[in-house]
N, C-alpha and C positions, 0 to 999 in steps of 0.2 A: 807351410803356407807361402804361397808366392806373393810377390809385391802387389800384383793385381788383386789377389784375394784379400790381402791386407787392406788395400785402399777401399775395396768394396765393403769390407767389414767396418772400417772407420766411417764410411759414409752412412751405413745403416745405424751405427751407434750415435752418430751426430744427429741423424733424423730423430732418433729416440730422445736424445737430450733436448732437441728443439721442442718436441711435444711435451716433455716434462716441464720445460721452462714455461710454456704457454699455460699449463695447468697450474703451476706455481703462481704465475701472474694473475690468473683468474681468482685464485684463492686469496692473494694479497689484496686484490680489488674488493673482494667480498668482505674481507677483514676491515678494509678502509671504510666501506659503507657503514659497517657496524660501529666503528670508532667514531664516525661522524655523528651518529645517533647518540652515542655516549657523551660526546662533546656537547650536544644540545642540552641533554639532561643536566650535565655539570654546569653549563652556562646558566640555565634557568634556575638552578638551585645554588648558584654562586659557590660551586665546589671547585677545588683545585684540579688542574689537569694532571699534575704529577702525583701519583700515589705509589710510593715505594713498596708498601706491603702487597699491593696488587701485582706489581711487577715481579716481586719475589714468588708470588703464586704462579704467575705465567711461567717463570723459569723452572719452578718445581714441576709444573705440569708437563712441559715439553721435554725436560731432561729425564723425568720419570717415565715418560712414554717412549723414549728413544730406545730402539733395539739395535742401533748401529746399522752400518759400519761407521757412521759419523760419530766421533767422540762427543761426550757430554759437554766438554768445555767449548767445542766448536758450535754445538747447538745453542749454547747460551750466548756466545758472541753474535751469532746470526740473529737471534731473537732480541738481543740488546739493540741491534741496528734497526730491526723491524719496529720495535717499540719506540725508538727515538724518532723514526720517520712518522709513525702514527701520532705521536705527541705533537709533532710539527703540523700535521694535517689538522688536528684538533684546534691548535692555536690559530692557524690561518683561517679556518672556517668560523671560529668564534669572532675573529676580527671582521671578516667579511659580513657575517650576519648582523653584527652590532652596527656596522656602518651602512647597512641596508643593501649589501651586495646580494647578488643572485645566489641561491643555494645550488650546489652541485649535487645532483642525485643520479 
């Protein structure tokens, strides 16, 4: 492979990565909208945001569904971060809605 061919291949791979990143972003935003609805139910029912058993179920689901090449421990770390961010969204929305702020949909 020549240097030119290598650079062209890298450009194609990077375009593919950019597309995958946009799909991941769309899915994260879809997940966020669902989490916001869950937060509303929890707020109305005065339920806690943090549910360790549910988080364990999520980790079991994603690591059990993983077929690689990403290792299970990496999948868990990624989803720990996703869940942490989603929990923050729930808290922020609950505060906004309790104070009469506009709902983001």
